[in-house]
N, C-alpha and C positions, 0 to 999 in steps of 0.2 A: 127065805125068810119072808114072815108074812107081817101085816100092821094092821094095828085097831086104833080106831080114835075113842075118847073119852067122850061122851055124849057133850060136854061143855066146849070141848075142842070143836067137835062139828059145828056148834051153834057160834062159835067164835068166827070159823072160817066163812060161813054162811052170812054173817053180819057184817063180815070185811067184803064178801063178794056184792052184798047189797048196796054199800055205801060207794064202793068202786064204780058199779054199774049205774049208780043216780049221777056221778059225774060223767063217765062216758061208757056206752053198755061193753065196749069191747075191752074196757079196762078191767071192768068184772072178770069177764072170760080170761084174760091175761093173768090175772091175780089168781084164779082156779089152777091154770094151767102152771104156774110158776109153783103151787103148792105140790102139784103132783110131780113135778121134775124136783125139786127137794126132797121129796118121799122117796122117789127112786136114788138119789145120791146120798140118803141116810140109810137105805137098805144095802146098798152097796159096800158102805163102808162104816156101819154102825157106831165103833168104837173111836171112830177117828175125829168125831166131834168134840167140841168144846165141854169137860164135865162141868158139871154143877151140882150143888145139895147131894150128896150121898151117889146113887146110882145114876142119876138123871143127867140128860145131854142136852148141849142146845143147838140147832142147824138152821143155820141164816136162810131166809129168800135171799135171792139175788137183786131184784128189781125193787122189791117193798120193804118197808121197815117193818117187818116181822121176823120171827124165828118158830121153828117146833121145839117144843121140850118134850122130850121122850125118853124112854128108858127101855132097855131090852131084857125081856123075860127069857133066860136062854131057855129053861124049862119048855116053854111053849115055842120057842123058836119065833119069838115075836116082839116087834117094836111095839110100845105103847105110846101113843102120841096123848100128852097128858094136856096140852095147850096149843093155841097158835095166837102167841104173845106179840103185841104189838110193842116196840123197843122203848116207847113212851108209857108204857103201861106199868104200874106198881109191880117191883119184881115181887116173886114169890106168892102171888095171889092164888095160885093154882096149886099150892103145895099141900093142900086138905084133900085133893082129889083122890078117890081110890078106884081100882080099878076092879 
């Protein structure tokens, strides 16, 4: 299975990487690696993650207070990542995003 990022999700990830790099450079790289590990887990078992809003699911990062909001497009055999959401952010802000 493949995956793709919504452009806003990519921006959210880069913004968080920059934030953590300002605190400690290696922390930003750890965040980026954690996203990659979470994507790997998500792709192995895409339907195992917590369902939210219709066909969307949430897969949490282990070390950071973020989660990936995604949906599985069966026709494209693809996980579409709509948001890299901080747990303190208003839920549902990403719902108007379209692929």
